[in-house]
FITITI-920985 format. One line per 10 residues: for each residue x negated, y, z of N, C-alpha, C. Coordinates in nm, 4 decimals. Layout:
// FITITI-920985
X,Y,Z,X,Y,Z,X,Y,Z | ...
// end
This chain:
// FITITI-920985
-8.7334,10.0935,11.8385,-8.7522,10.2134,11.7611,-8.6920,10.1925,11.6220 | -8.5992,10.2754,11.5834,-8.5354,10.2652,11.4530,-8.6086,10.3521,11.3526 | -8.6238,10.2991,11.2325,-8.6855,10.3747,11.1247,-8.5779,10.4119,11.0241 | -8.5994,10.5215,10.9571,-8.5074,10.5620,10.8522,-8.5135,10.4597,10.7394 | -8.4012,10.4306,10.6742,-8.4033,10.3339,10.5640,-8.4912,10.3835,10.4488 | -8.5573,10.2889,10.3845,-8.6422,10.3233,10.2711,-8.5556,10.3604,10.1510 | -8.5970,10.4628,10.0827,-8.5317,10.5006,9.9579,-8.6376,10.4997,9.8491 | -8.5925,10.4941,9.7254,-8.6877,10.4953,9.6133,-8.7730,10.6205,9.6187 | -8.7113,10.7319,9.6526,-8.7843,10.8595,9.6582,-8.8930,10.8566,9.7666 | -8.8580,10.8027,9.8861,-8.9564,10.8001,9.9952,-9.0706,10.7033,9.9656
-9.0397,10.5899,9.9019,-9.1446,10.4934,9.8667,-9.2391,10.5544,9.7637 | -9.1826,10.6189,9.6605,-9.2667,10.6811,9.5584,-9.3520,10.7928,9.6164 | -9.2993,10.8667,9.7129,-9.3739,10.9751,9.7748,-9.4837,10.9208,9.8674 | -9.4475,10.8256,9.9540,-9.5418,10.7761,10.0547,-9.6499,10.6848,9.9972 | -9.6188,10.6153,9.8884,-9.7123,10.5188,9.8318,-9.7455,10.5520,9.6869 | -9.7582,10.6816,9.6563,-9.7796,10.7228,9.5182,-9.9072,10.6669,9.4573 | -10.0104,10.6404,9.5382,-10.1351,10.5865,9.4846,-10.1163,10.4458,9.4277 | -10.0191,10.3712,9.4765,-9.9932,10.2359,9.4284,-9.9366,10.2378,9.2864 | -9.8650,10.3435,9.2525,-9.7964,10.3492,9.1251,-9.8753,10.4231,9.0171 | -10.0019,10.4492,9.0424,-10.0853,10.5184,8.9446,-10.1945,10.4254,8.8945
-10.2395,10.4487,8.7721,-10.3608,10.3846,8.7248,-10.3455,10.2686,8.6311 | -10.2883,10.1571,8.6745,-10.2948,10.0369,8.5925,-10.1810,10.0229,8.4929 | -10.0736,10.0947,8.5082,-9.9680,10.0855,8.4077,-9.8288,10.0911,8.4649 | -9.7353,10.0543,8.3846,-9.5935,10.0648,8.4128,-9.5441,9.9371,8.4806 | -9.4708,9.9501,8.5909,-9.4209,9.8318,8.6609,-9.2760,9.8003,8.6283 | -9.2121,9.8839,8.5479,-9.0740,9.8583,8.5104,-8.9778,9.9091,8.6163 | -8.8519,9.8817,8.5932,-8.7515,9.9214,8.6925,-8.7296,9.8035,8.7857 | -8.7417,9.8270,8.9119,-8.7269,9.7221,9.0119,-8.6359,9.7699,9.1218 | -8.5744,9.6756,9.1880,-8.4965,9.7104,9.3054,-8.5313,9.6109,9.4153 | -8.5321,9.6589,9.5366,-8.5676,9.5766,9.6506,-8.4567,9.5847,9.7538
-8.4193,9.4708,9.8056,-8.3217,9.4666,9.9126,-8.3952,9.4148,10.0355 | -8.3967,9.4951,10.1410,-8.4696,9.4591,10.2619,-8.3700,9.4424,10.3760 | -8.3808,9.3304,10.4430,-8.2952,9.3042,10.5581,-8.3450,9.3901,10.6740 | -8.2624,9.4793,10.7225,-8.3050,9.5716,10.8280,-8.3307,9.5010,10.9605 | -8.2817,9.3782,10.9768,-8.3056,9.3059,11.1016,-8.4323,9.2194,11.0947 | -8.4985,9.2163,10.9798,-8.6195,9.1357,10.9630,-8.7343,9.1945,11.0443 | -8.8138,9.1076,11.1020,-8.9284,9.1489,11.1827,-9.0550,9.1237,11.1008 | -9.1381,9.2282,11.0779,-9.2606,9.2092,10.9992,-9.3614,9.1208,11.0718 | -9.4309,9.0394,10.9953,-9.5366,8.9548,11.0505,-9.6598,8.9689,10.9625 | -9.7754,8.9420,11.0196,-9.8994,8.9467,10.9436,-9.9613,8.8086,10.9451
-9.9839,8.7540,10.8264,-10.0432,8.6220,10.8147,-10.1943,8.6350,10.7978 | -10.2653,8.5307,10.8347,-10.4102,8.5313,10.8177,-10.4440,8.5169,10.6695 | -10.5596,8.5655,10.6315,-10.6045,8.5558,10.4927,-10.6338,8.4110,10.4571 | -10.6137,8.3782,10.3309,-10.6468,8.2439,10.2844,-10.7831,8.2480,10.2166 | -10.8578,8.1428,10.2330,-10.9891,8.1358,10.1698,-10.9763,8.1087,10.0206 | -11.0707,8.1629,9.9466,-11.0751,8.1391,9.8027,-11.1460,8.0059,9.7799 | -11.0873,7.9177,9.6981,-11.1553,7.7910,9.6699,-11.2919,7.8170,9.6074 | -11.3888,7.7368,9.6454,-11.5261,7.7532,9.5982,-11.5322,7.7523,9.4465 | -11.4522,7.6706,9.3820,-11.4540,7.6606,9.2363,-11.4093,7.7904,9.1689 | -11.3325,7.8732,9.2376,-11.2812,7.9975,9.1793,-11.3549,8.1225,9.2266
-11.4470,8.1063,9.3184,-11.5096,8.2221,9.3816,-11.5793,8.3149,9.2815 | -11.6567,8.2605,9.1871,-11.7275,8.3445,9.0897,-11.6296,8.4224,9.0030 | -11.5213,8.3567,8.9599,-11.4209,8.4245,8.8775,-11.3539,8.5384,8.9539 | -11.3249,8.5153,9.0805,-11.2597,8.6177,9.1624,-11.3520,8.7371,9.1819 | -11.4768,8.7121,9.2106,-11.5743,8.8210,9.2292,-11.5877,8.9016,9.1005 | -11.5955,8.8333,8.9859,-11.6045,8.9029,8.8570,-11.4826,8.9897,8.8333 | -11.3635,8.9355,8.8598,-11.2398,9.0109,8.8389,-11.2336,9.1322,8.9317 | -11.2731,9.1167,9.0572,-11.2736,9.2287,9.1509,-11.3677,9.3392,9.1059 | -11.4843,9.3019,9.0564,-11.5791,9.4023,9.0064,-11.5218,9.4754,8.8861 | -11.4546,9.4005,8.7954,-11.3905,9.4632,8.6793,-11.2835,9.5624,8.7234
-11.2025,9.5240,8.8206,-11.0975,9.6122,8.8709,-11.1559,9.7370,8.9366 | -11.2648,9.7196,9.0127,-11.3289,9.8359,9.0750,-11.3828,9.9306,8.9690 | -11.4427,9.8763,8.8638,-11.4951,9.9595,8.7563,-11.3823,10.0346,8.6857 | -11.2716,9.9673,8.6583,-11.1607,10.0330,8.5888,-11.0936,10.1367,8.6780 | -11.0953,10.1150,8.8091,-11.0373,10.2112,8.9037,-11.1210,10.3379,8.9091 | -11.2527,10.3254,8.8973,-11.3403,10.4420,8.9009,-11.3230,10.5297,8.7773 | -11.2801,10.4707,8.6654,-11.2612,10.5464,8.5418,-11.1314,10.6263,8.5438 | -11.0325,10.5761,8.6186,-10.9009,10.6420,8.6198,-10.8988,10.7681,8.7020
// end
């Protein structure tokens, strides 16, 4: 099954929620190999020493997302 090539316009339209809220991402360009096959990797565990910091940061991000 062939998919239409991604364009900046289609990415901005289809994933508009990603580009709102936290700020400006600058001008970027992406080159994607059309013959590449997508894969999904398993999640990595958070080291125990960092777990509290990660939970705190996630809560902060959730709070800031609710305000936007």
